[in-house]
N, C-alpha and C positions, 0 to 999 in steps of 0.2 A: 598380796595373794589374791586379794579380791579383785584386782585387775587382770590378774593371770587367769581366774576363772571367767572373767567376761570375755576374755580375749579366746579362751577355749570354745564358750559358747557360741561366741561369733563364727570362728572358725567352722563349727558344727553346723550352723545355721547356713552358711553360705551356699553349699549345695543346693539347699530347700528354696531359698531366695532365688537362685540362678533358674530352678525350675518352676517357681511361680511366675518369674518374670517372663520366662519363655512360654508357659501356660495362658498368660493374659495376651499373649500375641495370637493365640488361637481363636478365630471366630466361626460362629455358626453361619452356613451359607457359603463360607469360602473354603476353610480347611476342613469341614465336616458338615453333614446335614444330618439333621434332627429328624427322625422317622416316627410316624404317628404310630406308634406301636408299643406295647408294653415292655417296659424294662425287664430284662433277665434277672431272677433272683439271684444268681451268683455271677461273679465277673468273667467275661467270655469273650473271645475275639474269633469271629467266624470268616472264614476265607471261601467263598464261591469261587470255583474254579472248574474249567475242564482240562482232560489231558488232552484233546484235541485242540486246545486253545495255545498258539504261540506266545502270546504274552504271558500266558499262565507259566509256560516253561521257562521263559527269561526270568519271570519274577519269583521262582521256586526259592533261588538263593536268599531273597528279601524275605520271603515268608519264613523260612526256617530261621534266619536271624531272627526276626520278629517274635517269633515261638520262643527263641532262647532269652529274649530279653524280658519275657513278663514278670511279673511279680508272683509272689508263692501265693497260691490259691485262685488264679486266673487260669483259665482253661483256651487252649488254642483247638479250634475244629476246621477240620477242611471239609466242605460239604460241595460234592461233584455234580454239576447241574448237567441236564441231557438236553437241553434246548438249541445246542449249536447246529448249524446248518452241514451239511456234507455227509453227515451219517444219521441214520434214524436214533429216534430217542430210546429203542432197546437196545441198539448196538452201545449206545452212549451209556446205558444203565448197567451193561454188563460190566464195563470199566469201574461203575460205583460198587457193584457187587465185589469186583476182585479187590478193590481198594478196602471195604469194610472187612472182607475176609481176612485181608494180610493184616490189618490193624488188630484183629482177634488173636492172631498169631504173634503179634509183636514187631511185625516186619514192614509196617505201612510206609515208612521212608524208604526201605531199599525197593520196595515194588513199585512205589511211586516213581523213584529215579529211574529203573529200568522201564516203566511205561512211557515216560516221555522221551526217553532216548531213544526208544523203540520207534514212536510216531516220528519225532522231530529230527532224529539224526539219521537214523537206518530207514526211516519213509516206510515203516510198517503200519498198514492201516488197522492191524488188530479188530478187523470186522467179523470173523470167524471165533467163535468161542474157543475153539481148538487151540487157538494162537494165544488166548489170553490163558488157558490152562497150563500150557507149556511154560510161560512166560512165569507164573507163579511156581510151576515145578522146579524152575533154577533157583528159587528161595526157598525150596524145601516144603512147599506146601503142595501135596499130591492132589491128582484129579480126583481120587476119594473125598478128600478134605475140601476141595471146591464144590463138588456136587453136595456134598452133606451139606455147605455152607449155603448154596443155592436153596435148598429146601428147608432150611432153618429159618423159624419164625422170628427170631432174633434178627438176624442179618435181613429179611424181608422188611422187618419194621423200620430198621434202620435206613434203608434206601428208599422206602416210602416216607419216612420222615425228611431225607434230603430233596425228594420232589415237593412235599409240603412247604419246606422252607423256601424253595425257589419260587414256588407259586404265589407263597403271600408276599415275599419280599419284591417279587416284580409286579404285583398290584398295587403295593405300596409306594412304587416308583423308585425304589432304591435299588434294584437289580435290573440291569439294562443290557449288561455285558459282563465279562470277567477277564482279569481277576477283580474281585469287589471284596473288600474288609468291611466288616460290621462288627461294632463293640457293644456287648451288652444287649443286644436285638435293638437296640434305639441309636446308634450312632453310625453314620455311613462315612467311611473315611474318604477324601477327596485326593487322589493321588497325584492328580496332575497340580496341585497347589502345594506339595511338599518338595524338597530339593535334595533332601538326602536321606538315609537310613536311620540317622540319629532323630531327625526330626519326625520322622514316622513313628519312631519309638517314643519320643516325647508325648507326641499327639496322643496315641494310643493310651500311654499312663495316664495322662490328662482325663480321657475319656471314660477310663475302666472308672476314675474315682467320682466322676459326676453323678 
């Protein structure tokens, strides 16, 4: 019986040992970069992205899969930037507002998918705020709800927080382009060194526990 218990414990520990072995292979400066910033009080992953960025559009399935893989208690945040060339900061911020308002309505994934498709498949620039309103209306968010959201202090504060975050991590040298994934406000993921979705998810799990 003692032997059986030992075998059971060994089987239970094998996945943990395998993860530990993989985690030991991750190195600072290669797979991730430690940022000179205060670690967040709660575990979280932040994806800095832009709807105008083709790489972000291609990475959207990766981001969605990563979000689904996070352990209980860890939060996945998408932070829309407004520093890309080709459109003014205000035009880009209009899409930040659209995403925030959609998130308040619980429709952020549907709206994000339509914005990406509109820009990268249908080649719509969405530079006119009326086009943004129409897109949200297709997802059940009326023009009045959108206008109310634009004047809401909560929405304004959340968009300001996105700008503050992009400014902070840009100054820290962690945000030079998008998409960029940052864990616990402390670790930047180096996507170029990762070979698979599974490796990305293992690295993020490792960083969440550091």
